[in-house]
DSSP file (Angstrom, degrees, kcal/mol; ACC not computed):
  #  RESIDUE AA STRUCTURE BP1 BP2  ACC     N-H-->O    O-->H-N    N-H-->O    O-->H-N    TCO  KAPPA ALPHA  PHI   PSI    X-CA   Y-CA   Z-CA
    1    1 A M              0   0    0      0, 0.0     8,-0.6     0, 0.0     2,-0.3   0.000 360.0 360.0 360.0 133.7   76.0  110.7  121.0
    2    2 A S  B     -A    8   0A   0      6,-0.2     6,-0.1    40,-0.0     4,-0.1  -0.827 360.0-142.9-128.1 167.7   76.6  111.9  124.5
    3    3 A T        -     0   0    0      4,-0.8     6,-0.0    -2,-0.3     4,-0.0  -0.838  40.4 -80.6-123.0 161.7   78.9  111.2  127.4
    4    4 A P  S    S+     0   0    0      0, 0.0     3,-0.5     0, 0.0     2,-0.2  -0.306  98.3  16.9 -59.8 147.4   78.3  111.2  131.2
    5    5 A G  S    S-     0   0    0      1,-0.2    -2,-0.1    -3,-0.0     0, 0.0  -0.513 116.2 -45.4  88.6-157.3   78.5  114.7  132.7
    6    6 A K  S    S+     0   0    0     -2,-0.2     2,-0.3     2,-0.1    -1,-0.2   0.468 103.0  94.8 -96.6  -1.8   78.3  118.0  130.9
    7    7 A F        -     0   0    0     -3,-0.5    -4,-0.8     1,-0.0     2,-0.3  -0.711  67.2-130.2 -99.3 144.0   80.6  117.4  128.0
    8    8 A R  B     -A    2   0A   0     -2,-0.3    -6,-0.2    -6,-0.1    34,-0.1  -0.630  36.2 -96.6 -85.1 142.8   79.7  116.2  124.5
    9    9 A L        -     0   0    0     -8,-0.6    32,-2.5    -2,-0.3     2,-0.3  -0.360  52.2-165.9 -57.7 139.2   81.5  113.3  122.9
   10   10 A N  E     -B   40   0B   0     30,-0.3     2,-0.3    -3,-0.0    30,-0.2  -0.917  18.4-156.4-135.0 152.1   84.2  114.7  120.6
   11   11 A V  E     -B   39   0B   0     28,-2.7    28,-2.2    -2,-0.3     2,-0.3  -0.928   9.7-172.0-124.3 154.6   86.6  113.6  117.9
   12   12 A A  E     -B   38   0B   0     -2,-0.3     2,-0.5    26,-0.2    26,-0.2  -0.992  11.9-143.8-143.6 147.6   89.9  115.1  116.7
   13   13 A G        -     0   0    0     24,-2.6     2,-0.7    -2,-0.3    55,-0.0  -0.945   3.9-161.5-116.7 132.9   92.1  114.4  113.8
   14   14 A I        -     0   0    0     -2,-0.5     2,-0.5    22,-0.1    10,-0.1  -0.936  19.9-160.9-108.4 107.8   95.9  114.5  113.7
   15   15 A L        -     0   0    0     -2,-0.7     8,-2.4     8,-0.4     2,-0.4  -0.782   9.8-176.0 -97.2 128.7   96.8  114.7  110.1
   16   16 A M  B     -C   22   0C   0     -2,-0.5     6,-0.2     6,-0.2     2,-0.1  -0.981  12.8-145.4-125.2 133.1  100.4  113.8  109.0
   17   17 A D    >   -     0   0    0      4,-2.2     3,-2.2    -2,-0.4     0, 0.0  -0.295  39.1 -89.3 -88.5 179.1  101.8  114.1  105.5
   18   18 A A  T 3  S+     0   0    0      1,-0.3    -1,-0.1     2,-0.1    -2,-0.0   0.707 127.0  56.3 -62.9 -20.7  104.3  111.8  103.8
   19   19 A R  T 3  S-     0   0    0      2,-0.1    -1,-0.3     0, 0.0    -3,-0.0   0.404 120.1-107.4 -91.6   2.0  107.2  113.8  105.2
   20   20 A G    <   +     0   0    0     -3,-2.2     2,-0.3     1,-0.3    -2,-0.1   0.544  69.5 146.3  86.5   7.3  106.0  113.4  108.8
   21   21 A R        -     0   0    0      1,-0.0    -4,-2.2     2,-0.0     2,-0.4  -0.593  37.9-144.3 -79.5 140.3  104.7  116.9  109.3
   22   22 A I  B     -C   16   0C   0     -2,-0.3     2,-0.5    -6,-0.2    -6,-0.2  -0.870   9.8-127.6-108.8 136.6  101.6  117.3  111.5
   23   23 A L        +     0   0    0     -8,-2.4    -8,-0.4    -2,-0.4     2,-0.4  -0.704  31.6 169.7 -83.6 126.4   98.9  119.8  110.9
   24   24 A I        -     0   0    0     -2,-0.5     2,-0.4    12,-0.1    12,-0.2  -0.996  18.9-148.3-134.7 138.4   98.0  122.0  113.9
   25   25 A C  E     -D   35   0D   0     10,-3.2    10,-2.6    -2,-0.4     2,-0.4  -0.837   9.9-130.8-116.3 141.9   95.7  125.0  113.5
   26   26 A E  E     -D   34   0D   0     -2,-0.4     8,-0.2     8,-0.2     5,-0.1  -0.759  36.9-111.5 -87.3 132.8   95.5  128.3  115.3
   27   27 A R    >   -     0   0    0      6,-3.1     3,-1.5    -2,-0.4     6,-0.3  -0.369  31.4-110.8 -64.9 136.4   92.0  129.2  116.5
   28   28 A L  T 3  S+     0   0    0      1,-0.3    -1,-0.1    -2,-0.1    -3,-0.0  -0.473 101.5   9.7 -64.5 135.4   90.3  132.0  114.7
   29   29 A G  T 3  S+     0   0    0     -2,-0.2    -1,-0.3     1,-0.1     2,-0.1   0.588 115.1  82.9  72.8   9.9   89.9  135.1  116.9
   30   30 A N  S X  S-     0   0    0     -3,-1.5     3,-2.1     3,-0.1    -3,-0.4  -0.514  70.6-156.2-144.7  70.4   92.1  133.5  119.6
   31   31 A A  T 3  S+     0   0    0      1,-0.3     3,-0.1    -5,-0.1    -3,-0.1  -0.155  78.0  21.0 -53.6 136.3   95.8  134.2  118.7
   32   32 A G  T 3  S+     0   0    0      1,-0.2     2,-0.7    -5,-0.1    -1,-0.3   0.397  91.1 118.0  86.0  -2.9   98.2  131.7  120.3
   33   33 A A    <   -     0   0    0     -3,-2.1    -6,-3.1    -6,-0.3     2,-0.3  -0.877  44.7-174.6 -99.6 113.6   95.5  129.0  120.9
   34   34 A W  E     +D   26   0D   0     -2,-0.7     2,-0.3    -8,-0.2    -8,-0.2  -0.830  11.1 152.4-113.0 144.9   96.5  126.0  118.8
   35   35 A Q  E     -D   25   0D   0    -10,-2.6   -10,-3.2    -2,-0.3     3,-0.1  -0.980  42.7-100.4-158.8 166.4   94.6  122.7  118.3
   36   36 A F        -     0   0    0     -2,-0.3   -22,-0.1   -12,-0.2   -12,-0.1  -0.615  59.4 -83.4 -84.4 154.9   94.0  119.8  116.0
   37   37 A P  S    S+     0   0    0      0, 0.0   -24,-2.6     0, 0.0     2,-0.3  -0.411  73.2 148.5 -57.7 132.4   90.8  119.9  113.9
   38   38 A Q  E     +B   12   0B   0    -26,-0.2     2,-0.3    16,-0.2   -26,-0.2  -0.962  18.7 157.3-159.3 169.3   88.0  118.6  116.1
   39   39 A G  E     -B   11   0B   0    -28,-2.2   -28,-2.7    -2,-0.3    15,-0.1  -0.957  40.9 -62.0 174.8 175.3   84.4  118.8  117.0
   40   40 A G  E     -B   10   0B   0     -2,-0.3     2,-0.5   -30,-0.2   -30,-0.3  -0.308  42.1-117.2 -77.3 155.8   81.4  117.1  118.6
   41   41 A V        -     0   0    0    -32,-2.5   -32,-0.2   -40,-0.2     2,-0.1  -0.820  30.8-136.2 -91.8 124.3   79.7  113.9  117.6
   42   42 A D    >   -     0   0    0     -2,-0.5     3,-2.1     4,-0.2     8,-0.1  -0.433  34.9 -83.0 -77.5 154.5   76.1  114.3  116.4
   43   43 A D  T 3  S+     0   0    0      1,-0.3    -1,-0.1    -2,-0.1     3,-0.1  -0.333 117.9  17.8 -55.3 133.3   73.3  112.0  117.6
   44   44 A G  T 3  S+     0   0    0      1,-0.3     2,-0.3    -3,-0.1    -1,-0.3   0.352  99.2 120.7  85.3  -5.3   73.3  108.9  115.4
   45   45 A E    <   -     0   0    0     -3,-2.1    -1,-0.3     4,-0.0     2,-0.2  -0.671  58.3-133.6 -91.0 144.5   76.8  109.4  114.0
   46   46 A T     >  -     0   0    0     -2,-0.3     4,-2.3    -3,-0.1     5,-0.2  -0.488  31.4-107.4 -80.6 165.7   79.6  107.0  114.4
   47   47 A L  H  > S+     0   0    0      1,-0.2     4,-2.3     2,-0.2     5,-0.1   0.902 121.9  50.5 -60.5 -40.4   83.0  108.3  115.6
   48   48 A E  H  > S+     0   0    0      2,-0.2     4,-2.5     1,-0.2    -1,-0.2   0.909 109.4  49.9 -65.8 -42.2   84.4  107.8  112.0
   49   49 A Q  H  > S+     0   0    0      1,-0.2     4,-2.4     2,-0.2    -1,-0.2   0.910 111.3  49.7 -61.6 -41.8   81.4  109.6  110.4
   50   50 A A  H  X S+     0   0    0     -4,-2.3     4,-2.9     2,-0.2     5,-0.2   0.905 110.1  50.8 -63.9 -41.4   81.9  112.5  112.9
   51   51 A L  H  X S+     0   0    0     -4,-2.3     4,-2.5     2,-0.2     5,-0.3   0.945 110.8  48.1 -61.3 -48.5   85.6  112.7  112.1
   52   52 A F  H  X S+     0   0    0     -4,-2.5     4,-1.7     1,-0.2    -2,-0.2   0.922 115.1  46.0 -57.7 -45.1   85.0  112.8  108.3
   53   53 A R  H  X S+     0   0    0     -4,-2.4     4,-2.9     1,-0.2     5,-0.2   0.933 113.0  48.8 -64.8 -47.1   82.4  115.5  108.8
   54   54 A E  H  X S+     0   0    0     -4,-2.9     4,-3.3     1,-0.2     5,-0.4   0.899 110.2  50.1 -63.8 -41.6   84.5  117.6  111.1
   55   55 A L  H  X S+     0   0    0     -4,-2.5     6,-1.7    -5,-0.2     4,-1.6   0.868 113.6  47.4 -65.4 -34.4   87.6  117.5  108.9
   56   56 A Q  H  X S+     0   0    0     -4,-1.7     4,-1.2     4,-0.3    -2,-0.2   0.940 117.9  41.0 -68.1 -47.4   85.5  118.6  105.9
   57   57 A E  H  < S+     0   0    0     -4,-2.9    -2,-0.2     2,-0.2    -3,-0.2   0.914 121.2  40.0 -67.0 -44.6   83.8  121.4  107.9
   58   58 A E  H  < S+     0   0    0     -4,-3.3    -3,-0.2    -5,-0.2    -2,-0.2   0.891 137.8   4.7 -79.0 -40.8   86.8  122.7  109.7
   59   59 A I  H  < S-     0   0    0     -4,-1.6    -3,-0.2    -5,-0.4    -2,-0.2   0.361  93.7-113.4-131.0   4.8   89.6  122.5  107.1
   60   60 A G     <  +     0   0    0     -4,-1.2     2,-0.6    -5,-0.4    -4,-0.3   0.763  61.2 149.9  72.1  25.8   87.9  121.4  103.9
   61   61 A V        -     0   0    0     -6,-1.7    -1,-0.2    -9,-0.1     2,-0.2  -0.839  39.4-139.6 -97.6 119.8   89.6  118.0  103.6
   62   62 A D    >   -     0   0    0     -2,-0.6     3,-2.5     1,-0.1     4,-0.2  -0.486  19.4-119.1 -76.8 146.0   87.5  115.4  101.9
   63   63 A K  G >  S+     0   0    0      1,-0.3     3,-0.8     2,-0.2    -1,-0.1   0.668 111.8  65.0 -62.2 -16.4   87.5  111.8  103.3
   64   64 A T  G 3  S+     0   0    0      1,-0.2    -1,-0.3     3,-0.0    -2,-0.0   0.548  91.4  67.2 -80.2  -5.4   89.0  110.5  100.1
   65   65 A S  G <  S+     0   0    0     -3,-2.5     2,-0.3     2,-0.0    -1,-0.2   0.490 108.8  20.6 -92.5  -4.5   92.1  112.5  100.7
   66   66 A Y    <   -     0   0    0     -3,-0.8     2,-0.4    -4,-0.2   -51,-0.0  -0.935  65.4-132.5-152.5 171.5   93.3  110.6  103.8
   67   67 A R        -     0   0    0     -2,-0.3     2,-0.7    -3,-0.0    -3,-0.0  -0.980  24.6-119.2-131.4 148.1   93.0  107.3  105.6
   68   68 A V        +     0   0    0     -2,-0.4     3,-0.1     1,-0.2   -55,-0.0  -0.770  32.7 174.3 -85.0 117.8   92.5  106.7  109.3
   69   69 A S        +     0   0    0     -2,-0.7     2,-0.3     1,-0.3    -1,-0.2   0.648  62.0   7.2-101.4 -17.7   95.5  104.7  110.5
   70   70 A A        -     0   0    0      2,-0.0     2,-0.4     0, 0.0    -1,-0.3  -0.989  54.5-153.1-159.5 155.7   94.8  104.6  114.2
   71   71 A Q        -     0   0    0     -2,-0.3     2,-0.3    -3,-0.1    -3,-0.0  -0.998  17.0-174.7-134.9 131.8   92.1  105.4  116.8
   72   72 A K        -     0   0    0     -2,-0.4     3,-0.2     3,-0.0    -2,-0.0  -0.828  28.9 -17.7-121.9 160.0   92.8  106.2  120.4
   73   73 A G        -     0   0    0     -2,-0.3     2,-0.2     1,-0.3    -2,-0.1  -0.490  28.3-132.9 104.6-173.5   90.6  106.8  123.4
   74   74 A P        -     0   0    0      0, 0.0     2,-0.4     0, 0.0    -1,-0.3   0.407  47.3-171.7 -79.7 153.8   88.2  107.5  124.8
   75   75 A Y        -     0   0    0     -3,-0.2     2,-0.4    -2,-0.2    -3,-0.0  -0.895   5.5-161.4-110.9 143.9   89.8  110.0  127.1
   76   76 A H        -     0   0    0     -2,-0.4     2,-0.4    -3,-0.0    -3,-0.0  -0.992   4.9-169.6-128.3 132.9   87.9  111.6  130.0
   77   77 A Y              0   0    0     -2,-0.4    -2,-0.0     1,-0.1     0, 0.0  -0.952 360.0 360.0-123.3 142.8   88.9  114.8  131.7
   78   78 A A              0   0    0     -2,-0.4    -1,-0.1     0, 0.0    -2,-0.0   0.447 360.0 360.0 -82.1 360.0   87.5  116.3  134.9
């Protein structure tokens, strides 16, 4: 799946536990750079499929361990 311009369509997950804490991760090899788990959408994937795959790949969280409670976007940046 692609978007107009040079950027690839992307998904990101904001994971919150029962106590309201949000997971944010520091990038490997880039101290002080923080982000939510995220990544590109592959051709033929839905946004939800991409989210499940990226969370598994990036932080090892299986899709049976959480539920998607909201979806926002799309956002476009220049």
